[in-house]
MIDRENDO-933681 format. One record per residue (C-alpha): residue in three letters; chain; x, y, z. Coordinates in Angstrom, 1 decimal, padded with zeros to 4 digits. Layout:
+-----+----+--------+--------+--------+
!  aa ! ch !   east !  north !     up !
+-----+----+--------+--------+--------+
! ala !  A !      X !      Y !      Z !
...
+-----+----+--------+--------+--------+
***
This chain:
+-----+----+--------+--------+--------+
!  aa ! ch !   east !  north !     up !
+-----+----+--------+--------+--------+
! unk !  A !  017.8 ! -040.9 ! -067.8 !
! unk !  A !  015.2 ! -039.4 ! -070.7 !
! unk !  A !  011.7 ! -041.7 ! -069.0 !
! unk !  A !  010.2 ! -041.2 ! -066.2 !
! unk !  A !  007.7 ! -043.6 ! -064.6 !
! unk !  A !  004.1 ! -041.8 ! -065.3 !
! unk !  A !  002.6 ! -044.9 ! -063.2 !
! unk !  A !  003.3 ! -048.7 ! -063.7 !
! unk !  A !  001.8 ! -048.8 ! -067.1 !
! unk !  A !  003.0 ! -045.4 ! -068.9 !
! unk !  A !  006.2 ! -043.5 ! -069.0 !
! unk !  A !  007.0 ! -039.7 ! -070.5 !
! unk !  A !  010.7 ! -039.5 ! -072.2 !
! unk !  A !  012.2 ! -036.5 ! -073.0 !
! unk !  A !  013.2 ! -035.8 ! -076.0 !
! unk !  A !  016.4 ! -033.0 ! -077.1 !
! unk !  A !  017.9 ! -031.7 ! -079.7 !
! unk !  A !  020.8 ! -034.0 ! -081.1 !
! unk !  A !  019.5 ! -036.9 ! -079.1 !
! unk !  A !  017.2 ! -039.8 ! -080.3 !
! unk !  A !  015.2 ! -042.5 ! -078.7 !
! unk !  A !  014.0 ! -045.6 ! -080.3 !
! unk !  A !  010.5 ! -046.9 ! -079.8 !
! unk !  A !  007.9 ! -049.3 ! -080.7 !
! unk !  A !  005.8 ! -048.9 ! -083.7 !
! unk !  A !  002.0 ! -047.9 ! -082.2 !
! unk !  A !  003.7 ! -047.1 ! -078.6 !
! unk !  A !  003.3 ! -043.3 ! -078.6 !
! unk !  A !  000.4 ! -042.1 ! -076.6 !
! unk !  A !  000.7 ! -038.6 ! -076.8 !
! unk !  A !  003.5 ! -036.1 ! -077.1 !
! unk !  A !  003.8 ! -032.2 ! -076.7 !
! unk !  A !  006.2 ! -029.4 ! -078.3 !
! unk !  A !  008.2 ! -030.4 ! -081.5 !
! unk !  A !  008.7 ! -034.1 ! -082.1 !
! unk !  A !  009.2 ! -036.0 ! -085.1 !
! unk !  A !  008.6 ! -040.4 ! -085.6 !
! unk !  A !  010.5 ! -042.0 ! -088.3 !
! unk !  A !  010.1 ! -045.9 ! -089.4 !
! unk !  A !  013.4 ! -047.4 ! -088.8 !
! unk !  A !  014.3 ! -050.2 ! -090.8 !
! unk !  A !  017.8 ! -050.3 ! -089.3 !
! unk !  A !  017.3 ! -051.7 ! -086.1 !
! unk !  A !  018.9 ! -048.7 ! -084.0 !
! unk !  A !  022.7 ! -048.7 ! -084.1 !
! unk !  A !  023.3 ! -052.4 ! -085.0 !
! unk !  A !  022.5 ! -051.5 ! -088.5 !
! unk !  A !  021.5 ! -053.5 ! -091.2 !
! unk !  A !  023.9 ! -056.6 ! -090.4 !
! unk !  A !  023.1 ! -056.9 ! -087.0 !
! unk !  A !  019.4 ! -057.8 ! -087.7 !
! unk !  A !  019.9 ! -060.3 ! -090.6 !
! unk !  A !  019.4 ! -063.3 ! -088.2 !
! unk !  A !  016.3 ! -061.9 ! -086.6 !
! unk !  A !  014.7 ! -060.5 ! -089.6 !
! unk !  A !  015.6 ! -064.4 ! -091.4 !
! unk !  A !  013.8 ! -066.3 ! -088.2 !
! unk !  A !  010.9 ! -063.6 ! -088.7 !
! unk !  A !  011.2 ! -062.3 ! -085.1 !
! unk !  A !  012.1 ! -058.4 ! -086.2 !
! unk !  A !  010.2 ! -055.7 ! -084.2 !
! unk !  A !  009.4 ! -052.6 ! -086.0 !
! unk !  A !  011.0 ! -049.5 ! -084.9 !
! unk !  A !  010.4 ! -045.9 ! -084.4 !
! unk !  A !  013.6 ! -043.0 ! -084.5 !
! unk !  A !  011.7 ! -040.4 ! -082.1 !
! unk !  A !  013.6 ! -037.0 ! -082.3 !
! unk !  A !  013.4 ! -033.1 ! -082.1 !
! unk !  A !  011.9 ! -031.3 ! -078.4 !
! unk !  A !  009.3 ! -031.9 ! -076.1 !
! unk !  A !  008.2 ! -035.1 ! -073.9 !
! unk !  A !  006.7 ! -038.1 ! -075.4 !
! unk !  A !  003.9 ! -040.7 ! -073.5 !
! unk !  A !  004.7 ! -044.4 ! -074.2 !
! unk !  A !  002.7 ! -047.0 ! -073.5 !
! unk !  A !  001.2 ! -050.4 ! -075.2 !
! unk !  A ! -001.1 ! -052.9 ! -074.7 !
! unk !  A ! -001.7 ! -052.4 ! -071.1 !
! unk !  A !  001.3 ! -054.0 ! -070.5 !
! unk !  A !  003.4 ! -053.1 ! -067.4 !
! unk !  A !  006.8 ! -050.8 ! -067.8 !
! unk !  A !  010.0 ! -051.9 ! -066.3 !
! unk !  A !  012.5 ! -048.7 ! -066.4 !
! unk !  A !  016.3 ! -050.7 ! -066.4 !
! unk !  A !  019.8 ! -048.2 ! -066.5 !
! unk !  A !  022.5 ! -049.7 ! -068.4 !
! unk !  A !  026.0 ! -048.4 ! -067.3 !
! unk !  A !  027.9 ! -049.9 ! -069.3 !
! unk !  A !  026.9 ! -053.5 ! -069.7 !
! unk !  A !  024.5 ! -055.1 ! -071.8 !
! unk !  A !  021.0 ! -056.5 ! -071.9 !
! unk !  A !  019.8 ! -059.5 ! -073.2 !
! unk !  A !  015.8 ! -058.6 ! -074.0 !
! unk !  A !  013.6 ! -060.6 ! -076.3 !
! unk !  A !  012.4 ! -057.6 ! -079.1 !
! unk !  A !  009.1 ! -057.6 ! -078.9 !
! unk !  A !  009.5 ! -056.8 ! -075.0 !
! unk !  A !  010.8 ! -053.6 ! -076.2 !
! unk !  A !  009.2 ! -050.6 ! -075.4 !
! unk !  A !  011.7 ! -047.9 ! -075.9 !
! unk !  A !  015.2 ! -046.8 ! -075.3 !
! unk !  A !  018.2 ! -044.6 ! -075.5 !
! unk !  A !  019.3 ! -044.2 ! -079.0 !
! unk !  A !  023.0 ! -044.3 ! -077.6 !
! unk !  A !  022.9 ! -047.9 ! -077.2 !
! unk !  A !  024.1 ! -049.9 ! -079.3 !
! unk !  A !  021.7 ! -052.6 ! -081.2 !
! unk !  A !  022.8 ! -055.9 ! -082.1 !
! unk !  A !  021.6 ! -059.3 ! -082.5 !
! unk !  A !  022.5 ! -063.0 ! -080.6 !
! unk !  A !  022.3 ! -066.2 ! -081.8 !
! unk !  A !  020.6 ! -068.6 ! -077.8 !
! unk !  A !  022.9 ! -071.5 ! -079.6 !
! unk !  A !  026.1 ! -069.3 ! -078.8 !
! unk !  A !  025.3 ! -069.3 ! -074.5 !
! unk !  A !  024.5 ! -073.0 ! -073.9 !
! unk !  A !  025.6 ! -074.5 ! -077.7 !
! unk !  A !  022.7 ! -076.9 ! -078.6 !
! unk !  A !  020.3 ! -076.5 ! -075.3 !
! unk !  A !  020.8 ! -072.6 ! -076.5 !
! unk !  A !  018.7 ! -074.1 ! -079.3 !
! unk !  A !  016.4 ! -075.9 ! -076.8 !
! unk !  A !  015.5 ! -073.5 ! -075.3 !
! unk !  A !  014.0 ! -071.2 ! -078.5 !
! unk !  A !  012.3 ! -074.2 ! -079.1 !
! unk !  A !  010.8 ! -075.1 ! -076.2 !
! unk !  A !  010.2 ! -071.8 ! -074.2 !
! unk !  A !  008.6 ! -069.9 ! -077.0 !
! unk !  A !  011.1 ! -067.6 ! -076.5 !
! unk !  A !  013.2 ! -066.8 ! -080.5 !
! unk !  A !  016.8 ! -068.2 ! -081.1 !
! unk !  A !  017.9 ! -065.1 ! -081.3 !
! unk !  A !  017.9 ! -062.3 ! -078.4 !
! unk !  A !  018.2 ! -058.2 ! -078.8 !
! unk !  A !  021.1 ! -057.4 ! -077.4 !
! unk !  A !  021.2 ! -053.3 ! -076.2 !
! unk !  A !  024.8 ! -052.4 ! -074.6 !
! unk !  A !  026.0 ! -048.6 ! -073.3 !
! unk !  A !  025.2 ! -046.1 ! -070.7 !
! unk !  A !  021.1 ! -045.7 ! -071.4 !
! unk !  A !  017.9 ! -046.5 ! -070.3 !
! unk !  A !  015.7 ! -049.5 ! -071.5 !
! unk !  A !  011.9 ! -049.5 ! -071.1 !
! unk !  A !  010.8 ! -052.9 ! -071.1 !
! unk !  A !  006.9 ! -054.2 ! -071.6 !
! unk !  A !  005.7 ! -057.0 ! -068.8 !
! unk !  A !  002.6 ! -059.2 ! -067.5 !
! unk !  A !  001.7 ! -058.7 ! -064.4 !
! unk !  A !  004.9 ! -056.7 ! -063.1 !
! unk !  A !  008.4 ! -057.1 ! -063.0 !
! unk !  A !  011.1 ! -058.0 ! -060.5 !
! unk !  A !  014.8 ! -058.2 ! -060.7 !
! unk !  A !  016.4 ! -060.8 ! -058.9 !
! unk !  A !  020.2 ! -060.6 ! -058.6 !
! unk !  A !  022.7 ! -063.0 ! -059.7 !
! unk !  A !  026.2 ! -063.8 ! -058.1 !
! unk !  A !  028.6 ! -066.5 ! -057.8 !
! unk !  A !  027.8 ! -069.8 ! -056.4 !
! unk !  A !  023.7 ! -068.2 ! -056.1 !
! unk !  A !  022.6 ! -069.8 ! -059.9 !
! unk !  A !  018.6 ! -068.5 ! -060.4 !
! unk !  A !  016.1 ! -070.6 ! -061.6 !
! unk !  A !  013.5 ! -069.2 ! -063.7 !
! unk !  A !  010.3 ! -070.2 ! -065.5 !
! unk !  A !  011.1 ! -070.1 ! -069.0 !
! unk !  A !  007.8 ! -068.3 ! -070.0 !
! unk !  A !  008.2 ! -065.4 ! -066.9 !
! unk !  A !  011.7 ! -064.4 ! -068.0 !
! unk !  A !  011.9 ! -060.5 ! -069.8 !
! unk !  A !  015.7 ! -060.0 ! -070.1 !
! unk !  A !  019.1 ! -060.2 ! -067.6 !
! unk !  A !  022.1 ! -057.8 ! -067.4 !
! unk !  A !  025.6 ! -058.8 ! -066.6 !
! unk !  A !  027.6 ! -062.1 ! -067.0 !
! unk !  A !  025.6 ! -064.2 ! -066.8 !
! unk !  A !  025.1 ! -068.0 ! -068.4 !
! unk !  A !  022.2 ! -069.6 ! -069.3 !
! unk !  A !  021.1 ! -073.2 ! -069.8 !
! unk !  A !  017.7 ! -075.1 ! -069.9 !
! unk !  A !  017.3 ! -077.9 ! -067.6 !
! unk !  A !  014.5 ! -080.8 ! -066.4 !
! unk !  A !  012.4 ! -079.6 ! -063.5 !
! unk !  A !  009.9 ! -082.4 ! -063.3 !
! unk !  A !  007.8 ! -081.9 ! -059.8 !
! unk !  A !  004.4 ! -081.0 ! -058.2 !
! unk !  A !  003.5 ! -078.8 ! -060.7 !
! unk !  A !  003.6 ! -081.3 ! -063.6 !
! unk !  A !  002.4 ! -084.0 ! -061.9 !
! unk !  A ! -001.2 ! -081.9 ! -061.1 !
! unk !  A ! -001.1 ! -081.3 ! -065.1 !
! unk !  A ! -000.2 ! -077.6 ! -065.4 !
! unk !  A !  001.1 ! -077.2 ! -069.0 !
! unk !  A !  004.5 ! -078.7 ! -070.4 !
! unk !  A !  006.1 ! -075.6 ! -070.4 !
! unk !  A !  006.9 ! -076.5 ! -066.3 !
! unk !  A !  009.3 ! -079.2 ! -067.2 !
! unk !  A !  012.1 ! -077.0 ! -067.9 !
! unk !  A !  013.9 ! -074.2 ! -066.0 !
! unk !  A !  016.0 ! -071.9 ! -066.8 !
! unk !  A !  019.0 ! -071.8 ! -064.7 !
! unk !  A !  021.0 ! -068.5 ! -065.0 !
! unk !  A !  024.7 ! -068.1 ! -063.6 !
! unk !  A !  027.3 ! -066.1 ! -062.7 !
! unk !  A !  027.0 ! -062.6 ! -062.1 !
! unk !  A !  024.3 ! -059.8 ! -062.6 !
! unk !  A !  020.5 ! -060.0 ! -062.5 !
! unk !  A !  017.1 ! -061.6 ! -064.1 !
! unk !  A !  014.2 ! -059.3 ! -064.6 !
! unk !  A !  011.1 ! -061.8 ! -063.8 !
! unk !  A !  007.3 ! -060.7 ! -064.9 !
! unk !  A !  004.1 ! -061.9 ! -062.3 !
! unk !  A !  002.7 ! -063.9 ! -065.0 !
! unk !  A !  003.5 ! -066.9 ! -067.5 !
! unk !  A !  001.5 ! -065.3 ! -070.5 !
! unk !  A !  003.7 ! -064.0 ! -073.9 !
! unk !  A !  002.9 ! -060.4 ! -075.0 !
+-----+----+--------+--------+--------+
***
């Protein structure tokens, strides 16, 4: 794994010759060694075509290609950082949540309508999350950002998990999602309209939930 957690809001990445990392622009805090940072417009290994839908929706997040030999400290906006290790599966995450990830991972873009049909589109409109979600697939590590820390909640057969859409960070595994109505006490006492909906995730995998309802 190229990432080492320094504290809850900072990670150290090891960069080796012949390997590369991708990071969000502006996330580099300090570095040691012979390391280069190059603006990247192709969205990682997914190439230009994988980013067309996202760019059309105005949801592109600029990346840097990080190469060379040395170590780099990453952090951004004082957000909490969670390192997720992928072992051949796919991570679904909002692009603006990405801090850094292995260059070996294949990046793509998934239209939310393909999970849950029309409801996937409604989810994007109602929750403020994009209609397109970034996917990272393969073997490697991903560092994601969140407010107030992150907890990993397992999703198993016959054990769906309901998440406040504003607290959702990412998920991985063979997981299906749908938006459901969730009128309850929080709505009756005048909380925001976001609590009128829940994101229901079912299947087999895990979902990452932040300890806050704030967007990045």
